[in-house]
C-alpha positions in Angstrom: -13.0 22.6 -26.7 -14.1 21.0 -23.5 -12.1 21.8 -20.4 -9.9 24.5 -21.9 -8.7 25.7 -18.5 -5.4 27.6 -18.2 -2.9 26.8 -20.9 0.0 27.0 -18.6 1.1 25.8 -15.2 0.4 27.8 -12.2 3.2 29.2 -10.0 3.6 27.0 -6.9 1.7 28.0 -3.9 3.5 27.9 -0.6 1.8 26.1 2.3 3.0 25.6 5.9 2.7 22.0 6.9 -0.3 21.5 9.1 1.5 18.9 11.2 5.3 19.6 11.0 7.4 22.8 11.4 10.1 22.8 8.8 13.0 20.4 9.6 11.4 18.7 12.7 9.4 15.6 13.4 5.6 15.5 13.4 4.1 16.9 16.6 1.8 14.2 18.0 -0.9 16.7 19.1 -0.8 18.3 15.6 -1.2 14.9 13.9 -4.1 14.0 16.2 -5.7 17.4 15.5 -5.3 16.8 11.7 -6.9 13.4 12.0 -9.8 14.8 13.9 -10.4 17.5 11.3 -10.4 15.0 8.5 -12.9 12.8 10.3 -15.1 15.8 11.0 -15.1 16.6 7.3 -16.0 13.1 6.3 -18.6 12.2 9.0 -21.4 14.6 7.8 -21.3 13.2 4.3 -23.4 10.3 5.4 -22.3 8.2 2.4 -19.6 8.6 -0.2 -17.9 7.0 -3.2 -14.1 7.5 -3.0 -12.2 7.8 -6.3 -9.5 5.4 -5.1 -6.4 5.1 -7.3 -4.5 2.9 -4.8 -2.1 5.8 -3.9 -1.6 7.2 -0.4 -3.9 10.2 -0.6 -7.0 8.4 -1.8 -6.2 5.5 0.5 -6.3 7.8 3.5 -9.7 9.2 2.4 -11.0 5.7 1.9 -9.7 4.7 5.4 -11.4 7.6 7.1 -14.6 7.2 5.1 -14.7 3.5 6.1 -14.1 4.4 9.8 -16.8 7.1 9.7 -19.4 5.7 7.3 -18.9 2.0 7.4 -20.7 0.2 4.5 -21.9 3.6 3.2 -18.3 4.2 2.0 -17.1 2.5 -1.2 -13.8 2.9 -3.1 -13.9 2.8 -6.8 -10.8 2.2 -8.9 -11.0 3.0 -12.6 -9.0 0.5 -14.7 -7.6 1.5 -18.1 -4.3 1.1 -19.9 -2.7 4.0 -18.1 -3.1 2.2 -14.7 -0.1 0.0 -14.1 -1.0 -3.6 -13.2 1.1 -3.4 -10.0 -1.0 -0.4 -8.9 -4.3 -2.3 -9.7 -3.2 -5.2 -7.6 -2.0 -2.9 -4.8 -5.3 -1.0 -4.8 -7.1 -4.3 -4.2 -4.7 -5.2 -1.4 -4.9 -1.9 0.3 -8.7 -1.8 0.2 -8.8 -5.3 1.6 -6.4 -4.4 4.5 -8.5 -1.4 5.2 -11.7 -3.5 5.3 -13.2 -1.2 2.8 -15.9 -1.9 0.2 -14.2 -1.7 -3.2 -15.1 -2.0 -6.8 -13.2 -1.9 -10.1 -14.8 -0.3 -13.2 -13.4 -0.2 -16.7 -12.4 3.2 -18.0 -12.3 4.1 -21.7 -10.5 7.5 -21.7 -8.0 6.3 -24.3 -10.8 6.1 -26.8 -11.5 9.8 -26.4 -9.5 11.6 -29.1 -9.2 14.7 -26.9 -7.3 12.6 -24.4 -5.3 10.4 -26.7 -3.9 13.4 -28.6 -2.2 14.3 -25.3 -2.8 18.1 -25.1 -1.5 19.9 -22.0 -4.9 19.5 -20.4 -5.0 15.8 -21.1 -5.7 15.2 -17.4 -9.0 17.1 -17.7 -10.4 14.5 -20.2 -9.1 11.5 -18.1 -10.7 12.9 -14.9 -13.9 13.8 -16.7 -14.2 10.1 -17.7 -13.4 9.1 -14.2 -16.0 11.4 -12.6 -18.7 10.3 -15.1 -18.0 6.7 -14.0 -18.0 7.7 -10.3 -21.2 9.7 -10.6 -23.0 6.9 -12.3 -21.8 4.3 -9.8 -22.6 6.5 -6.8 -26.2 6.8 -8.1 -26.4 3.1 -8.7 -25.2 2.4 -5.1 -27.3 5.2 -3.5 -24.3 7.1 -2.3 -24.7 10.9 -1.8 -21.2 12.2 -2.6 -18.1 11.5 -4.7 -14.8 12.4 -3.1 -11.2 12.3 -4.2 -7.7 12.3 -2.7 -6.6 15.8 -3.7 -4.4 17.4 -1.0 -3.3 21.0 -0.5 0.0 20.5 -2.3 -1.8 19.4 -5.5 -3.3 22.9 -5.8 0.2 24.3 -6.5 0.9 22.3 -9.6 -0.7 22.4 -13.1 -3.6 20.0 -12.6 -6.4 20.3 -15.2 -8.1 17.3 -13.4 -9.0 19.8 -10.7 -11.2 21.6 -13.2 -13.0 18.3 -14.0 -13.6 17.7 -10.3 -15.1 21.1 -9.8 -17.4 20.6 -12.9 -18.6 17.3 -11.5 -19.1 18.5 -7.9 -16.5 16.2 -6.5 -15.3 17.1 -3.0 -11.8 16.9 -1.7 -11.8 16.1 2.1 -8.0 16.4 2.5 -8.1 20.0 1.1 -11.2 20.8 3.3 -9.4 19.5 6.3 -6.2 21.5 5.5 -3.9 18.5 4.9 -0.8 18.8 2.7 1.2 15.8 1.6 3.3 15.9 4.8 0.2 15.9 6.9 -1.3 13.0 4.8 1.7 10.8 5.5 1.7 11.7 9.2 -2.1 11.0 9.6 -1.8 7.7 7.6 1.0 6.6 9.9 -1.0 7.6 12.9 -3.8 5.4 11.7 -1.5 2.4 11.2 -1.7 2.4 7.4 1.2 0.5 5.8 1.2 2.8 2.8 2.0 5.9 4.8 5.4 6.1 3.1 4.4 4.9 -0.4 6.1 6.9 -3.1 4.0 9.3 -5.1 2.4 7.7 -8.1 0.7 9.0 -11.3 -0.9 7.5 -14.4 1.5 6.1 -17.1 0.3 8.8 -19.5 2.1 11.4 -17.4 5.4 9.9 -18.7 4.7 10.9 -22.3 5.5 14.5 -23.5 2.5 16.7 -24.3 1.7 16.4 -28.0 2.9 12.9 -28.4 -0.2 10.7 -28.7 -1.0 8.3 -25.8 -1.2 4.8 -27.2 -1.5 1.4 -25.6 1.8 0.4 -27.0 3.7 3.4 -25.5 2.0 2.9 -22.1 2.9 -0.8 -22.1 6.5 -0.1 -22.9 6.8 2.4 -20.1 5.0 0.1 -17.6 7.4 -2.9 -18.4 10.5 -0.8 -18.0 9.3 0.8 -14.7 8.4 -2.7 -13.4 11.8 -4.0 -14.3 13.5 -1.0 -12.6 11.5 -1.7 -9.4 12.5 -5.4 -9.7 16.1 -4.2 -9.6 15.4 -2.6 -6.3 14.6 1.0 -7.1 11.7 2.6 -5.3 11.0 6.0 -6.7 10.9 5.5 -10.5 9.7 7.4 -13.5 10.4 6.5 -17.1 9.9 9.6 -19.3 9.2 8.5 -22.8 11.0 10.2 -25.7 10.4 7.7 -28.5 13.7 5.8 -28.9 15.1 7.4 -25.7 14.0 6.7 -22.1 14.8 9.4 -19.6 14.9 7.7 -16.2 14.1 9.7 -13.1 15.0 8.1 -9.7 14.9 9.3 -6.2 18.1 11.2 -5.6 19.3 8.8 -2.8 19.1 6.0 -5.4 21.1 7.6 -8.2 24.6 6.5 -7.0 23.5 2.9 -7.0 22.1 3.3 -10.5 25.5 4.6 -11.9 27.6 1.9 -10.3 28.4 -1.3 -12.1 26.9 -3.8 -12.7 23.6 -1.9 -12.0 24.2 0.7 -14.7 24.5 -2.1 -17.3 21.4 -3.9 -16.0 19.3 -0.7 -16.4 20.5 -0.1 -19.9 19.8 -3.8 -20.8 16.3 -3.5 -19.3 15.5 -0.4 -21.3 16.7 -1.9 -24.5 14.8 -5.2 -23.9 11.5 -3.3 -24.0 12.4 -1.4 -27.2 14.4 1.8 -26.2 17.6 2.5 -28.2 19.0 4.9 -25.7 18.6 4.9 -21.9 19.6 8.0 -19.9 19.5 9.0 -16.3 18.1 12.4 -15.5 20.7 13.9 -13.1 18.0 16.2 -11.6 16.3 13.1 -10.2 12.6 12.4 -9.7 10.3 15.4 -9.4 6.6 15.6 -9.8 5.3 16.7 -13.2 8.7 17.3 -14.9 7.0 17.8 -18.3 5.2 20.7 -16.8 8.5 22.5 -16.4 8.4 23.4 -20.1 5.1 25.2 -19.7 4.9 29.0 -19.1 4.0 30.0 -15.6 0.8 31.8 -14.8 0.9 33.6 -11.5 
């Protein structure tokens, strides 16, 4: 099968922040140095297509590519059923604010049975579709490189999409410049980007347990519930789908508010309104890739 990769998650790698000693504020000189490193990685590319999801990481790459390459930098957002409509709209807004060239292209990964069956390397098939699109579009636009928003911290989680990036020759400027997530936020703030503190995001398919097929109906239900939770005022939100049961992950600072009345009742009502019979709050709170916790660790 294509993109077999490791059938387990990797043990987390530990990185020292490139801008901030643990427990202290970013050092201005370190942030400036990180910014310069990133610009020096991007500048020699000459031209680049940025795989732009609308999230912070790829937004920073698009910002720097636009600063360094001007019209020879283009952001591409792939639009499929696993991209929330709110994220699609925000991608357009962010690109406009950055003054970047930006295109939307339809993505059909859900029609790939290898993706839709939701194996543990599902992300490989999604990213393979994305990088086929970006490669084709880069050729059409005469752009020399395709780049993404992978940062150093991403290398420590189970990310089959990284294998797809390597297979397609996609470069990761944030990794090449030595930027982890903390550094990304600091550099984005330094450059005046309003998304510098945007919560981490991921495709809607990441809310579905491995082995449960990814369908348009499941994705739509998750999207509606998450949108309703944000409308209630919650910022860091994941709805993990377990058929009749929704396991809600919130930022830990938001959990007390969720348990207090009348908010608790409003959350339950919102979940039932989109078709869930049971609504639970995960007391561990939001964490990246919680479904990966069930996979064996490869060190």
